[in-house]
C-alpha positions as a LaTeX table, in Angstrom:
\begin{tabular}{lrrr}
\hline
Residue & $x$ (\AA) & $y$ (\AA) & $z$ (\AA) \\
\hline
Met1 & 44.79 & $-122.80$ & 68.94 \\
Leu2 & 47.26 & $-119.93$ & 69.31 \\
Arg3 & 44.56 & $-117.43$ & 68.33 \\
Ser4 & 42.22 & $-118.87$ & 70.95 \\
Val5 & 44.85 & $-118.63$ & 73.67 \\
Gly6 & 45.84 & $-115.13$ & 72.58 \\
Ser7 & 42.20 & $-114.05$ & 72.57 \\
Ile8 & 41.64 & $-115.41$ & 76.08 \\
Val9 & 44.72 & $-113.53$ & 77.32 \\
Phe10 & 43.56 & $-110.32$ & 75.61 \\
Trp11 & 40.02 & $-110.42$ & 77.01 \\
Thr12 & 41.21 & $-111.44$ & 80.48 \\
Phe13 & 43.68 & $-108.57$ & 80.54 \\
Gly14 & 40.97 & $-106.26$ & 79.22 \\
Phe15 & 38.60 & $-107.16$ & 82.03 \\
Leu16 & 41.17 & $-106.92$ & 84.81 \\
Ser17 & 42.70 & $-103.67$ & 83.54 \\
Ser18 & 39.23 & $-102.16$ & 83.14 \\
Gly19 & 38.76 & $-102.44$ & 86.88 \\
Ile20 & 41.85 & $-100.31$ & 87.48 \\
Leu21 & 40.97 & $-97.86$ & 84.72 \\
Phe22 & 37.45 & $-97.47$ & 86.07 \\
Val23 & 38.81 & $-96.43$ & 89.46 \\
Ile24 & 40.89 & $-93.75$ & 87.71 \\
Ala25 & 37.85 & $-92.68$ & 85.67 \\
Phe26 & 35.75 & $-92.40$ & 88.83 \\
Leu27 & 38.38 & $-90.20$ & 90.49 \\
Ile28 & 38.53 & $-87.96$ & 87.40 \\
Trp29 & 34.73 & $-87.71$ & 87.44 \\
Ala30 & 34.63 & $-86.91$ & 91.17 \\
Val31 & 37.23 & $-84.13$ & 90.84 \\
Thr32 & 36.10 & $-82.53$ & 87.56 \\
Ala33 & 32.31 & $-83.05$ & 87.35 \\
Pro34 & 31.41 & $-80.05$ & 89.55 \\
Phe35 & 32.93 & $-77.61$ & 87.04 \\
Asp36 & 33.25 & $-79.67$ & 83.83 \\
Arg37 & 29.61 & $-79.57$ & 82.73 \\
Arg38 & 30.11 & $-81.63$ & 79.57 \\
Leu39 & 32.53 & $-84.08$ & 81.24 \\
Ile40 & 35.22 & $-83.35$ & 78.67 \\
Ala41 & 38.07 & $-84.53$ & 80.93 \\
Leu42 & 36.35 & $-87.83$ & 81.70 \\
His43 & 35.58 & $-88.47$ & 78.05 \\
Arg44 & 39.16 & $-87.69$ & 77.06 \\
Phe45 & 40.36 & $-90.30$ & 79.57 \\
Ser46 & 37.76 & $-92.72$ & 78.16 \\
Cys47 & 39.27 & $-92.12$ & 74.71 \\
Phe48 & 42.66 & $-93.14$ & 76.11 \\
Trp49 & 41.07 & $-96.17$ & 77.80 \\
Gly50 & 39.48 & $-97.36$ & 74.56 \\
Ala51 & 42.44 & $-96.59$ & 72.29 \\
Phe52 & 44.79 & $-98.31$ & 74.75 \\
Tyr53 & 43.42 & $-101.74$ & 73.79 \\
Leu54 & 44.17 & $-101.10$ & 70.13 \\
Trp55 & 47.69 & $-99.88$ & 70.95 \\
Ile56 & 48.63 & $-103.00$ & 72.94 \\
Gln57 & 47.39 & $-105.45$ & 70.28 \\
Pro58 & 50.51 & $-105.99$ & 68.13 \\
Ala59 & 48.56 & $-107.50$ & 65.22 \\
Trp60 & 46.41 & $-104.40$ & 64.78 \\
Ser61 & 47.19 & $-100.97$ & 63.36 \\
Leu62 & 44.87 & $-98.01$ & 63.04 \\
Arg63 & 45.04 & $-95.06$ & 60.67 \\
Val64 & 42.85 & $-91.97$ & 61.03 \\
Thr65 & 42.38 & $-89.59$ & 58.10 \\
Gly66 & 40.21 & $-86.56$ & 57.37 \\
Arg67 & 40.40 & $-84.94$ & 60.82 \\
Glu68 & 40.89 & $-81.61$ & 59.05 \\
His69 & 37.41 & $-81.81$ & 57.49 \\
Ala70 & 35.65 & $-81.11$ & 60.79 \\
Asp71 & 35.49 & $-78.06$ & 63.00 \\
Trp72 & 35.83 & $-79.89$ & 66.30 \\
Ser73 & 34.46 & $-76.95$ & 68.28 \\
Gln74 & 31.14 & $-77.62$ & 66.49 \\
Ala75 & 28.52 & $-80.02$ & 67.86 \\
Tyr76 & 27.73 & $-82.65$ & 65.19 \\
Val77 & 25.42 & $-85.57$ & 64.76 \\
Met78 & 28.18 & $-88.08$ & 64.05 \\
Val79 & 27.10 & $-91.05$ & 61.92 \\
Ser80 & 29.23 & $-94.15$ & 61.37 \\
Asn81 & 28.94 & $-97.57$ & 59.78 \\
His82 & 29.21 & $-100.49$ & 62.20 \\
Glu83 & 31.42 & $-103.52$ & 61.53 \\
Ser84 & 32.61 & $-104.75$ & 64.92 \\
Ala85 & 32.46 & $-104.47$ & 68.71 \\
Ile86 & 35.77 & $-102.63$ & 68.52 \\
Asp87 & 34.37 & $-99.82$ & 66.33 \\
Ile88 & 33.94 & $-97.59$ & 69.37 \\
Leu89 & 37.61 & $-98.14$ & 70.29 \\
Ala90 & 38.57 & $-96.96$ & 66.82 \\
Leu91 & 36.35 & $-93.88$ & 67.15 \\
Tyr92 & 37.71 & $-93.13$ & 70.60 \\
Ser93 & 41.05 & $-92.85$ & 68.80 \\
Leu94 & 39.80 & $-89.61$ & 67.25 \\
Phe95 & 40.28 & $-88.10$ & 70.73 \\
Arg96 & 37.37 & $-85.74$ & 70.10 \\
His97 & 34.42 & $-85.02$ & 72.37 \\
Phe98 & 31.12 & $-86.85$ & 71.82 \\
Lys99 & 28.40 & $-88.75$ & 73.62 \\
Trp100 & 27.61 & $-92.03$ & 71.92 \\
Val101 & 24.30 & $-93.85$ & 71.65 \\
Ser102 & 24.29 & $-97.48$ & 72.74 \\
Lys103 & 21.79 & $-100.17$ & 73.69 \\
Ile104 & 20.97 & $-100.12$ & 77.40 \\
Glu105 & 22.50 & $-103.55$ & 77.98 \\
Met106 & 25.97 & $-102.09$ & 77.42 \\
Phe107 & 25.56 & $-99.88$ & 80.49 \\
Arg108 & 25.25 & $-102.99$ & 82.69 \\
Ile109 & 28.70 & $-104.35$ & 81.83 \\
Pro110 & 31.00 & $-104.06$ & 84.87 \\
Phe111 & 33.52 & $-101.21$ & 84.71 \\
Ile112 & 32.98 & $-100.35$ & 81.01 \\
Gly113 & 29.24 & $-99.85$ & 81.36 \\
Trp114 & 29.66 & $-98.02$ & 84.65 \\
Asn115 & 32.07 & $-95.65$ & 82.94 \\
Met116 & 29.49 & $-95.08$ & 80.19 \\
Thr117 & 27.03 & $-94.06$ & 82.87 \\
Leu118 & 29.54 & $-91.66$ & 84.45 \\
Asn119 & 30.09 & $-90.07$ & 81.02 \\
Arg120 & 26.34 & $-89.64$ & 80.56 \\
Tyr121 & 26.43 & $-91.50$ & 77.26 \\
Leu122 & 23.01 & $-92.10$ & 75.77 \\
Ala123 & 21.07 & $-95.34$ & 76.28 \\
Ile124 & 18.30 & $-96.80$ & 74.18 \\
Arg125 & 16.06 & $-99.76$ & 74.89 \\
Arg126 & 15.42 & $-101.48$ & 71.58 \\
Gly127 & 11.78 & $-101.96$ & 70.65 \\
Asp128 & 10.59 & $-99.45$ & 73.26 \\
Arg129 & 9.09 & $-96.39$ & 71.53 \\
Gly130 & 9.07 & $-94.45$ & 74.78 \\
Ser131 & 12.80 & $-95.05$ & 75.15 \\
Val132 & 13.36 & $-93.88$ & 71.58 \\
Leu133 & 11.43 & $-90.65$ & 72.16 \\
Lys134 & 13.35 & $-89.99$ & 75.38 \\
Leu135 & 16.63 & $-90.63$ & 73.57 \\
Leu136 & 15.77 & $-88.15$ & 70.82 \\
Glu137 & 15.04 & $-85.48$ & 73.41 \\
Asn138 & 18.26 & $-86.25$ & 75.31 \\
Cys139 & 20.25 & $-86.05$ & 72.08 \\
Lys140 & 18.84 & $-82.60$ & 71.29 \\
Glu141 & 19.70 & $-81.39$ & 74.80 \\
Thr142 & 23.22 & $-82.79$ & 74.44 \\
Leu143 & 23.73 & $-80.98$ & 71.14 \\
Asp144 & 22.33 & $-77.75$ & 72.57 \\
Gln145 & 24.93 & $-78.01$ & 75.35 \\
Gly146 & 27.71 & $-78.17$ & 72.74 \\
Ser147 & 28.52 & $-81.89$ & 72.69 \\
Ser148 & 28.42 & $-84.03$ & 69.55 \\
Val149 & 26.28 & $-87.17$ & 69.50 \\
Leu150 & 27.51 & $-90.39$ & 67.86 \\
Phe151 & 25.12 & $-92.86$ & 66.23 \\
Phe152 & 25.60 & $-96.23$ & 64.56 \\
Pro153 & 22.42 & $-95.94$ & 62.46 \\
Glu154 & 22.57 & $-99.51$ & 61.19 \\
Gly155 & 21.52 & $-100.44$ & 64.72 \\
Thr156 & 23.65 & $-103.57$ & 64.81 \\
Arg157 & 26.95 & $-104.77$ & 63.43 \\
Ser158 & 27.24 & $-105.95$ & 59.85 \\
Thr159 & 28.11 & $-109.62$ & 59.46 \\
Asp160 & 29.90 & $-109.23$ & 56.13 \\
Gly161 & 31.04 & $-105.60$ & 56.01 \\
Arg162 & 28.16 & $-104.60$ & 53.75 \\
Leu163 & 26.27 & $-101.51$ & 54.80 \\
Arg164 & 22.86 & $-102.29$ & 56.27 \\
Arg165 & 19.74 & $-100.14$ & 56.15 \\
Phe166 & 19.89 & $-97.03$ & 58.32 \\
Lys167 & 17.41 & $-96.36$ & 61.10 \\
Pro168 & 15.92 & $-92.86$ & 61.27 \\
Gly169 & 16.87 & $-91.73$ & 64.80 \\
Ala170 & 20.10 & $-89.87$ & 64.00 \\
Phe171 & 18.43 & $-87.98$ & 61.17 \\
Glu172 & 15.37 & $-87.06$ & 63.22 \\
Val173 & 17.78 & $-85.57$ & 65.77 \\
Ala174 & 19.77 & $-83.65$ & 63.12 \\
Leu175 & 16.60 & $-82.09$ & 61.69 \\
Lys176 & 15.06 & $-81.30$ & 65.07 \\
Ala177 & 18.26 & $-79.82$ & 66.52 \\
Arg178 & 19.29 & $-78.17$ & 63.23 \\
Ala179 & 22.70 & $-79.75$ & 63.70 \\
Pro180 & 25.24 & $-80.57$ & 60.98 \\
Ile181 & 25.99 & $-84.22$ & 60.25 \\
Leu182 & 29.51 & $-85.63$ & 60.31 \\
Pro183 & 29.75 & $-88.93$ & 58.38 \\
Leu184 & 32.44 & $-91.38$ & 59.54 \\
Val185 & 33.70 & $-94.46$ & 57.74 \\
Ile186 & 35.29 & $-97.43$ & 59.51 \\
Arg187 & 37.18 & $-100.11$ & 57.60 \\
Gly188 & 38.91 & $-103.30$ & 58.74 \\
Thr189 & 37.47 & $-103.73$ & 62.23 \\
Gly190 & 35.14 & $-106.48$ & 61.07 \\
Asp191 & 38.14 & $-108.45$ & 59.81 \\
Ala192 & 39.97 & $-108.00$ & 63.13 \\
Leu193 & 36.97 & $-109.03$ & 65.25 \\
Pro194 & 33.88 & $-110.30$ & 63.41 \\
Lys195 & 30.36 & $-109.93$ & 64.79 \\
Arg196 & 30.01 & $-113.57$ & 65.76 \\
Gly197 & 32.59 & $-114.80$ & 68.26 \\
Phe198 & 35.37 & $-113.34$ & 70.35 \\
Ile199 & 38.39 & $-114.91$ & 68.66 \\
Leu200 & 40.75 & $-112.17$ & 67.49 \\
Arg201 & 42.01 & $-112.64$ & 63.95 \\
Gly202 & 45.54 & $-112.11$ & 62.69 \\
Arg203 & 47.28 & $-108.98$ & 61.48 \\
His204 & 44.83 & $-106.34$ & 60.26 \\
Arg205 & 44.94 & $-102.69$ & 59.33 \\
Met206 & 42.02 & $-100.58$ & 60.43 \\
His207 & 41.08 & $-97.17$ & 59.11 \\
Val208 & 38.79 & $-94.40$ & 60.35 \\
Glu209 & 37.97 & $-91.76$ & 57.75 \\
Val210 & 36.27 & $-88.48$ & 58.62 \\
Leu211 & 34.20 & $-87.30$ & 55.64 \\
Glu212 & 33.25 & $-83.69$ & 55.02 \\
Pro213 & 30.42 & $-82.46$ & 57.27 \\
Val214 & 26.97 & $-81.91$ & 55.80 \\
Pro215 & 25.66 & $-78.55$ & 57.07 \\
Tyr216 & 22.06 & $-78.20$ & 58.22 \\
Glu217 & 21.35 & $-75.77$ & 55.39 \\
Ala218 & 22.07 & $-78.53$ & 52.87 \\
Phe219 & 19.32 & $-80.83$ & 54.18 \\
Ser220 & 16.88 & $-78.55$ & 56.01 \\
Gly221 & 14.22 & $-79.17$ & 53.37 \\
Met222 & 14.63 & $-82.96$ & 53.27 \\
Ser223 & 12.41 & $-85.55$ & 54.89 \\
Val224 & 13.93 & $-87.91$ & 57.46 \\
Glu225 & 13.83 & $-90.75$ & 54.94 \\
Ser226 & 15.52 & $-88.73$ & 52.20 \\
Leu227 & 18.21 & $-87.54$ & 54.60 \\
Gln228 & 19.05 & $-91.00$ & 55.89 \\
Gln229 & 19.29 & $-92.31$ & 52.33 \\
His230 & 21.55 & $-89.38$ & 51.36 \\
Ile231 & 23.98 & $-89.90$ & 54.27 \\
Arg232 & 23.95 & $-93.65$ & 53.75 \\
Ala233 & 24.86 & $-93.11$ & 50.09 \\
Leu234 & 27.85 & $-90.93$ & 51.10 \\
Ile235 & 29.18 & $-93.64$ & 53.43 \\
Ala236 & 28.45 & $-96.40$ & 50.90 \\
Glu237 & 30.37 & $-94.50$ & 48.23 \\
Ala238 & 33.36 & $-94.06$ & 50.55 \\
Leu239 & 33.27 & $-97.81$ & 51.25 \\
Gly240 & 33.16 & $-98.54$ & 47.54 \\
Gln241 & 29.73 & $-100.13$ & 47.83 \\
Thr242 & 26.95 & $-99.39$ & 45.38 \\
Asp243 & 23.63 & $-98.81$ & 47.13 \\
Ala244 & 21.67 & $-101.24$ & 44.98 \\
Thr245 & 24.12 & $-104.09$ & 45.60 \\
His246 & 24.69 & $-103.51$ & 49.30 \\
Leu247 & 21.34 & $-102.39$ & 50.64 \\
Thr248 & 20.82 & $-105.18$ & 53.14 \\
Ala249 & 18.16 & $-105.48$ & 55.81 \\
\hline
\end{tabular}
């Protein structure tokens, strides 16, 4: 009962505060967009916006390790496992510039989705091949402009924390754009907020780990399928999951 009440308070506060934060985001966009081509200032505020909800939740703590592995002036294809709806909040806590790929329905959510549109984050319509092709082209343009692109290649959240099969999009982009890949590992978010339901669970520690980048030269000769299996194996190993045991559909 207490968890249900606490969850209602959290989500209600999140919705109401998002209205105020969106107004601030819009003002930042209006002032900086004419000269901030990549919308770095707006994204940095969006990082604060997302991380803020982790900071105010007393039952949650987040640790980030491995920042030193990446050259943050470099544009990466960032690839992360996906445990929970709050994964993006954890990745915002990196406070590094990226455009993330999300299903188009997310862009319709009041305030949060509108802010995603202002940031020029990248939308995909699932099951629409034309949308996929457009996304791949937009991702290449984004990388060419110097901004990293973030994918959740599982395509949907895991229900049990086990790594699902990877979809090829991120790896097609990396090969086409000749961009390095930055693997990211998220732990603990699925325990804090599982895929099914909106009831927040008790005290949980979350962890974002930045693995060592994989330079383009290391995979330039690989097929898309071989590359996605290779990157998936790196993330699975960091999670302590053997590929054979945890290769779920």
